[in-house]
C-alpha positions in Angstrom: -17.5 -44.4 3.5 -18.0 -48.1 4.2 -16.7 -47.6 7.8 -19.5 -45.0 8.2 -22.1 -47.2 6.9 -20.8 -50.2 9.0 -21.2 -48.0 12.3 -24.5 -46.6 11.3 -25.7 -50.3 10.6 -24.3 -51.4 13.9 -26.1 -48.5 15.6 -29.3 -49.3 13.9 -29.2 -52.9 15.0 -28.5 -51.9 18.5 -31.3 -49.5 18.6 -33.5 -52.1 17.1 -32.5 -54.8 19.7 -33.0 -52.2 22.5 -36.5 -51.3 21.4 -37.5 -54.8 21.2 -36.3 -55.7 24.7 -37.9 -52.2 26.2 -41.3 -53.1 24.2 -41.3 -56.6 25.8 -40.4 -55.8 29.4 -42.9 -52.9 29.6 -46.2 -54.0 31.5 -49.1 -54.0 29.2 -50.6 -51.0 30.9 -47.7 -48.7 29.7 -48.3 -49.5 26.0 -50.3 -46.7 24.3 -52.3 -46.9 21.0 -52.2 -50.7 20.3 -51.6 -53.8 22.3 -48.4 -55.1 23.4 -48.2 -57.8 20.8 -48.9 -55.3 18.2 -46.3 -53.2 19.3 -43.8 -56.0 19.3 -44.8 -56.8 15.7 -44.4 -53.1 14.6 -40.8 -52.9 16.4 -39.7 -56.3 14.8 -41.2 -55.8 11.3 -40.1 -52.1 10.9 -36.6 -52.0 12.7 -35.7 -48.5 13.0 -39.1 -47.0 12.1 -40.9 -49.3 14.6 -38.3 -48.2 17.4 -38.9 -44.5 16.7 -42.7 -45.0 16.7 -42.4 -47.0 19.8 -40.5 -44.3 21.7 -42.7 -41.4 20.2 -46.0 -43.0 20.6 -46.4 -46.3 22.3 -44.2 -46.0 25.3 -46.6 -44.7 28.0 -45.1 -43.1 31.2 -45.3 -44.6 34.5 -48.5 -44.0 36.4 -48.3 -42.2 39.7 -48.8 -44.6 42.5 -51.3 -43.6 45.1 -50.0 -42.2 48.3 -51.7 -43.8 51.2 -52.4 -41.9 54.4 -53.0 -42.8 57.8 -56.8 -43.4 58.7 -57.2 -40.5 60.6 -55.8 -38.4 57.9 -58.2 -39.6 55.2 -61.4 -37.6 55.1 -63.5 -40.3 53.4 -62.5 -42.8 56.2 -63.4 -40.1 59.0 -66.8 -39.3 57.0 -67.9 -43.0 57.4 -67.3 -43.1 61.1 -70.4 -42.7 63.0 -70.9 -40.1 65.8 -71.3 -42.9 68.3 -68.3 -44.9 67.3 -66.3 -41.5 67.6 -67.8 -41.0 71.0 -67.0 -44.5 72.1 -63.3 -44.2 70.8 -62.9 -40.9 72.8 -64.3 -42.4 75.9 -61.8 -45.4 75.4 -58.9 -43.0 75.1 -60.0 -40.9 78.0 -60.0 -44.0 80.2 -56.7 -45.2 79.0 -55.2 -41.8 79.6 -56.5 -41.9 83.1 -55.1 -45.2 83.7 -51.6 -44.2 82.4 -51.7 -41.0 84.5 -52.5 -43.2 87.6 -49.6 -45.5 86.8 -47.3 -42.6 86.4 -48.2 -41.2 89.8 -47.3 -42.8 93.0 -50.7 -43.3 94.6 -52.2 -46.8 94.3 -54.7 -47.0 91.6 -58.3 -46.3 92.2 -60.7 -49.1 91.4 -62.7 -48.3 88.3 -66.7 -48.8 88.7 -67.7 -51.8 86.7 -70.5 -51.7 84.4 -71.0 -55.6 84.6 -74.2 -56.3 86.6 -72.6 -59.6 87.5 -69.3 -58.0 89.2 -71.2 -56.9 92.2 -69.3 -57.5 95.7 -70.5 -60.9 97.3 -71.8 -62.3 94.2 -70.3 -65.2 92.6 -67.4 -67.3 93.8 -65.0 -64.5 94.7 -62.3 -65.3 97.1 -61.3 -62.8 99.9 -59.0 -60.8 97.4 -61.9 -60.4 94.9 -60.7 -62.5 92.4 -63.2 -65.0 90.6 -62.5 -68.6 90.7 -59.4 -68.3 92.7 -58.7 -71.2 95.1 -57.1 -70.4 98.5 
């Protein structure tokens, strides 16, 4: 009989220490009911009963983390994009795809028309190869 009581006392002490440590290391956001210091006081002052209450009531479950998606998969992000920004991005993608296609082909690349008004032939200090500011 004495051995049984000794074993039960040892189990109760281990349970009590485990609940104190578990309560202390949990983030405050996972404590339900009352604050973290109040739970620590309950667990310490009521050894077995406090531990049972901690696991039954006080210990909250981990919250789910938000799964982030790529911006082009996020409907909120796509809704914030303006139509002009989409059109500009589509045009930029189209030009890059054309340049990649030209690089893949064996033909020399065709010059793309410039939209810069200062980039007209014969204007500025271009050298014979069409490079600005290049010295002989």
